[in-house]
N, C-alpha and C positions, 0 to 999 in steps of 0.2 A: 921223585919218580913221576914221570908224566903218565896220566891215564888217558888213553885214547877215547874220544867221544864217539859212540856208535851212531851211525846214520840211522834214520827211521827204518829203512828196509832191513839193515843189519840187525837192529833190535828185534824186529819181527822174526827174522830167521833164528835168532837166539831163543826166542820164546817158543818157536815151533820145535826146535831141536830139543828143548827142555821137555816138551810134551812127549816126544819120542823116547827120551831117556826114561821117563816115568813108566811108559808102556813096557819097555824092555826089562825094567827092574821087576816087573810083575809077571815075567814069563814063567817063573817057577812057583806055583801056588803052594801055600803052606799046608793046606789040607786038601785031600782028594775031593771032598764033597763041594769045595768051592771052585772047582775047575771051570764050570760053566759060567759062573759069575765073573771070574777073572778074565776068561776069554772074551766075554761080552764087553768088559771094560777096555780090553786091549783093542777090540774092533772099533769101539767108539773113539778111543784115543787116536787110532790110525786114521779114522774118518776126519776127525778134527784137524789132524796134521795136514791132510790133503787139502782141506778147505782153507786153512791158514796159508799154505803155500800158494794156493790159487789167488788169494787176496794179495799176498806179497808180490807175486809175479805181475798182477794187474796194476798194482800201485807203482811198481818199478817201470813198467812199460809206459804208463801215462806220464810219469815224472820225466822220463828220458826222451820220449818221442812225440808227445802231443804237440800240435801246431803252435801253441803259445805257452808261455810260462804259467804254471799253476803252482801255488805254494803248497808245501806239505800240509799246512793248516787247512787250506781250502779243501784239499783232497780228503783229509781225515774227517772233517766236519760233514762233508758231503756223504762219505761212507757211513757215518753214524746216522745221519738223517735217512739214508737209504734203508738201513736196517730197521729203524723205527717206523718207516712207512709201511712195513709189513705187520705192524702191531695195531693197537686201537688208536683212536684219534686223541686220546688223553695222555699218551706217552710221548715225550719229546725231549730234545736236548736243549739245554739253556747255556749258550756260549758266554764267555766272560763279559762281553759288552752288554748283555741283557740280565746278568745275574743280580746286580744290585737293585734294579727296578723290580725284578721278580720278588726278591726278599722284602722290599718295601711294601709290595702288594700283600704279602702274607702277614707281615708284622703290623701293617697299618700304621707305620710311623717312619719318619725320616727327618733329616735336617733340612729345614726350608723356612719359608715365610708365611705359608698358610693361606693360599688362595686357590680357588677353582677357576680355571680359565677355559676359554673357547676361542676359536678362530672365526672372525666375522669380516667378510670382505677383505681378506688379506691382512687384517690387523688383529692382534691379540686383544681380547676383551675379558674383563673380570665378570664371571657369573656371580660369585659371592666369596667374600673372605670367610674363613672359618673362625668361629667365636673364640676369643681369647688369644689369638695368634698375633705375631708382630704386624701382619698386614691389617688385621682388625683394629689394633690399638693405634696404628699410624693413620687411620682414617680412610683406607681404601673402601670404595663403594661398589655396589653392583652396577655394571655398565661402564666402569672406568676403562678407558683404552690405555693399553700399555705401549708406550712409544719406544722406550729404551730399557735394556737390562744390562747393567754393568758397562754402560757406555756404548753398547751395541744396539743398533736399530733393530726393531722387531719386524720390519717390513719383509715379508716373505719367509719369516722364521716359523718353523713348525711348532706345534704344541710341545712335542718331545724336546725340541731344541730349547724352547723357553724354560721348560721344567728343569732341564740339565743346568741352565744358567742360574736359576734361582735356588736350586739345591746346592748344598755345600757343607763344609765343616761347621758343626755347632759352635756358636760363639763368633763366627766370622760375619762380616757385613756385606751387603750388596745394595747398590743404588738402583732404584727403579723410577723411571720418569713416566708419570701417568697424566691423563687428561680426564677430569671429571665430566660426567654428562652435563651438557648445556653450558660448559665453560669454554673460554678461549685460551686461557693461559695454563700451560702444563705445570705440574708440581713434581719436584724431585724429592723422593723419599729415600732415606737411608735406613735399611731394615737389617736388624741383627738376627741371624738365623738361630732358630731354636728347634728342639725336638717337636715335630708336628705329628700329632696323633689324629688320624683320620677317623671320625666317628662312624659307627655302623648301626647305631640304634637311634631312631628319630621319632618324634611325636607327631601329633596331628597338625598343629599350627604353631607359629611363633607367637610368643607374648610380646608386649611392647619393648621389653628389655632384651629381646632375642633369645630368651630361654624358651623351652618347649612347653606347650600345653599338651599334656598327654591324654586329654579326654576328647573323644569325637562326639560324645553326647553328654554334656555337662549335667543336664537335668537328671538323666537316668544313671549317671555315674558309670558310663561305659568307656573304658580306656582303649587307647589305640597306640600300638608300638610297631614301627616298621624297621625291619632288619635288612640291610643291604648286603651283608656278607657275614661270614663267620671267621673272625680274626682272633688274634691273641687277646684282645681286650673286650671282645663282644659280650662275653658272659658277665663280666663285671659291669659293663654299661647296662645290660638288660636287668641285672639285679637292682641296680640303682634306680632305674626307671620304674620297675615294679614296686619297689619300696615306696617311691614317691606317690604312686597311685594308691597303694594300700593305706598310706597315711591320710589320703583324701577320701577314704571309704569307697574305693572302687567296688562295683558290683558285678561287672562283666568285662571281658577283655577280648580285643581283636588283635591278633598277631599277624601282621602283613608280611608275607614272604614272597610277594610277586616280584619278578625280575631279580630275585636273589640267586646268584650262580653257585653259591656254596662256599666252601672254604675248608677250615680245619675240622677233621672228624672229631677231635677231642672237644672242640667248642660245641658241636652239634649234640654230642652225648651229654654235656653239662647242661645245655638248655633243656633237653628232654627231662633230665633228672630234676630240674627245677619244678616241673609241673606234674610228674608222674611219681607216685609214692612207692611203687614196687613193680616187679616184673622185668621182662627183657626190654631193653632199649633198642639194641641192634646187634647183629652178629656178623662176623666177617670170616672168610675162608679163602685161602690162596692155594696155588698148585704146590708150593713148597712150604706152606705155613699151616699150622693146625688151626682148627676152628676156634674163634675167640668170641666170647659172649659178654656183653656189658649189661649190667642190671641196675635198676633204679634203687635209690635208698630213701627211706622215709624222712630222714633228717633234712630240714630246710625246705620241704616241699610246699609249694604255693597252691593251696586248695581253697575250696569254699566259694568259688565263683565260676560261672560258665565261660567257655572260651570258643572262639572261632579262629581258624587259621585260613588266611587268604593265600591261594596259590594260583599261578597261571602256567602257561607252557614254558616259560623261561625260569621257573623255579627248578633248581637242579641240585643234585648231590646232597650236601649237608642240609639244604632246605627240605629235601625229600625225606631224609632221615627223621627230622623233627616232625614233619606233617604226618608221616606214616606211623610213627610211634604214638603220637597223641591221638590219632584216629583209631589205631588198633586197641588202645587202652580206653577208648571212649572218653578221653579227657577233653577232646575238642572236636568240633564239627568242621569239616573241610568245605570251603566255599570257593568257587571260581572255575578253573579249567584243569584238565589233566596236565600233570607236570612233565618235565623234560625226559626223565628216564635215564639218569646217570647213577648206576649202582656199583661203581668201582672205586677202589682206593688206590691212590698214587703215593709212593714213597719218594722222597727227595734224596738222591744219592750224590754225595759230593764227588767230583772228579778233579784231577789236576791239583791236588792239595787245596781244594776249596775254590779254585779259580773258575770252574764251570760246574754244571750239575746235570744229572739225569733224572727226569721225572718219569717214573716207571710204574705202570699199573701192576700191582702185586697181589691184589685180592678183590673179591666182590663182597657186597654186603646184602643182607636180607632183613626185612622188617620183622617186628616181633611175631607176627603171625606165620613167619616162614616164607611168605610170598616174595617173589622176585620183583626188583625195582628196575633193573638195568634193561634198557631198550637196545637189543642187539641189532646188527646191521640189517638183517633180513626180517625184522619183526613187523607184524601187521598191527592195525588198530585193534584187532580182536585178541591179540596175545596179551599175556600178563606182563605189564611193565608200568613204571611210573606210579604216581599217586592220583587216584581219581577223587573228585568231590563226593561227599555223601549223597545218597539218593535224594533227588529233588533240590539239590543245591548247586547244580551246574549252571554257571552264568558265563556264557562265551562272549568275549569281546572281539570286535573286528580289528583288523590291522590299524585302521584309523583311530579307533578307540584306545588301543594300546599306546600309540604315539601320543595321543592327547593326554592320556594318563601320565606318561613319563614327563611331558612338559609341565603338566599341572603340579606334580609332586616336586619337580625341580624348582618351580617358582615359590612353592611353599617353604622350601628349605632356605631360601635367600634371606640374608640378614641385612640390617641397616636400610631396609626399604624406605623407612620414614625419612632418612637423610637425603634421599635423592629428589632433586627438584623435578616436578612434573612427572613423577614416576607413574608408569602404567599401572592400572588397577590389576588386582589378582585375576587370573583367568578363571572361568567357571568350567566345571566338568561334572557330568552326571555319572558318578561312580556307582554303577548298578551292582557291582560285586560287593562293595562296602555296604550299600543299602540293604542287600539281602542278608548280610551278616548282622546288621543292626536289627532288622526285622525279626530274625531268629532269636537273638539274644534278649530282645524285649520280652518274648514269650517265656524265656527261661528265668527271668529275674524274679526273686521272691517278692511278694507284696510287702510294701513298707509297713512297719508296725506303727500304729497311731499312738501318739502320746496320750497319757491318761486324761488330760483336760480336753483332748480333741475328740474323745469318744462321743458318739451321739447319745442323747438322753434315752433312758429306758421308756418305752411307751406306757402311758397311764392306763391302768386297767380299771374299768368301771364295774363295780359289783352289780 
């Protein structure tokens, strides 16, 4: 038996008629006291029915009479985006062609070769290979020009286009033709794609073997950890780095969350739980969801050393949860500038059997003190939002300083610098925010205990 396939407009009509049937089925209330409730539900159903018919009629008119052909898909995605435009800036539709890249950003891993690239004068250039990846092992260097990917010239190719060519099924191979800096003959590399995990926790400087030096003040044993996001593996990365520092007798810690846009709420909660022994971490509440409160647990807490958290205007969301929690519990001093002010939680809702998704704001969160973090559209500087530095620890950077800081940190992240002929020396940058953090931590460090044989002799008392 053949089943007729409903046209989109017919399917909408069926949906609408279904709403009407539900409303009619409720015309006889089971109990007299529920009459007003049932009547209100019927009015709402009737109103929804009228609006759905309005949408269906508009869809049909455009489809039949618009001056040029427009696909059903184009119309539907435009309608979805139109609805979302009435919501906040963080709610959006993720179409099929962007879904995989979105997931890679959340998971911080994908099938690829492991390089960070940029576009320079119309050519793709390697900023740095990632340590331990196929590109790193094959000898790719910072500054390498990528001439071809899978036999296709990269001239005029966008970064997104290059990434799509280099990504692929794990275990498959891709050929990449490169030109090393100061060389004339290109090299053809055959790279086998692997699971690439993008790191989110970095140290202060690279060691000679490209591992991280996690101390920004080796003499005073002050550690430095920079988090660029809160992904699936960020907590385990952070735990490993803190363990490394504690094994080297760390006495103080700087946690740098500048330019960190956030990420997973669960990761932010676990990071807070690492440093706070008890009390509220964060609470959330939505229009249709009950209030939920997360609390710290004593087990596994990293204590016994002073902390500073660095933030700036571009620290947002999960970064603000961590900064606010550590500040409210007086576990860390906040240095830098007022944060972005994103105090909302987005749920990822799969659509079309997982082919697309809806990122929808479903709740807002508050810091342990109960204060608001979210910066609403009409908020002024005097209103309560974001995370402010502790009194006396506000260090504001100019736009030029922020750009210089970004460039400086990117250069410190680069690996294999020693292998590049005539490599440019590392840039210099006066990081006043980090300097303020170190100045404060130095005053908080306990005085070192002198060894027995280092104690000064007792003064001789003459009778």
